[in-house]
C-alpha positions as CSV (number, residue, x, y, z in Angstrom):
1,M,-107.9,63.8,105.1
2,N,-109.4,63.5,108.6
3,D,-108.4,61.0,111.2
4,F,-111.0,58.4,110.2
5,T,-110.1,58.5,106.6
6,T,-106.4,58.2,107.5
7,E,-107.2,55.2,109.6
8,I,-109.2,53.6,106.7
9,V,-106.3,54.1,104.3
10,Q,-103.8,52.8,106.9
11,T,-106.0,49.7,107.5
12,L,-106.2,49.1,103.8
13,V,-102.5,49.5,103.2
14,T,-101.6,47.1,106.0
15,K,-104.4,44.7,105.0
16,G,-106.0,45.2,108.4
17,D,-109.6,44.3,109.4
18,L,-111.9,47.1,108.2
19,N,-114.8,45.5,110.1
20,E,-112.9,45.9,113.3
21,L,-112.1,49.5,112.5
22,F,-115.8,50.3,111.8
23,R,-116.9,48.4,114.8
24,S,-114.5,50.2,117.2
25,H,-115.5,53.6,115.8
26,L,-119.2,52.8,116.0
27,E,-118.7,51.5,119.6
28,R,-116.9,54.7,120.6
29,A,-119.7,56.9,119.0
30,I,-122.5,55.0,120.7
31,N,-120.7,55.1,124.1
32,T,-120.2,58.9,123.7
33,L,-123.9,59.3,122.8
34,L,-125.0,57.2,125.7
35,R,-122.7,59.1,128.1
36,T,-124.1,62.4,126.9
37,E,-127.7,61.2,127.3
38,L,-127.0,59.8,130.7
39,T,-125.5,63.1,131.8
40,A,-128.5,65.1,130.5
41,L,-130.9,62.7,132.3
42,C,-129.0,63.0,135.5
43,M,-129.0,66.8,135.2
44,D,-132.7,66.8,134.6
45,I,-133.3,64.7,137.7
46,I,-131.1,67.0,139.8
47,I,-133.0,70.0,138.6
48,L,-136.4,68.5,139.1
49,H,-135.7,67.1,142.5
50,N,-133.7,70.0,144.0
51,P,-135.3,70.8,147.3
52,C,-133.7,74.3,147.2
53,Q,-135.7,75.3,144.1
54,T,-138.4,77.9,144.6
């Protein structure tokens, strides 16, 4: 089992909140995606506006 599956099973066994588990994983995934997109955008801006470019 992967980590996510293990967390689901652990949450079910301890009668935890599955909604919170899914919410936290979704939030982490979206934040990672946004961070990656922002980094790519910043790199594009640096490349396009680099005065040293020939």
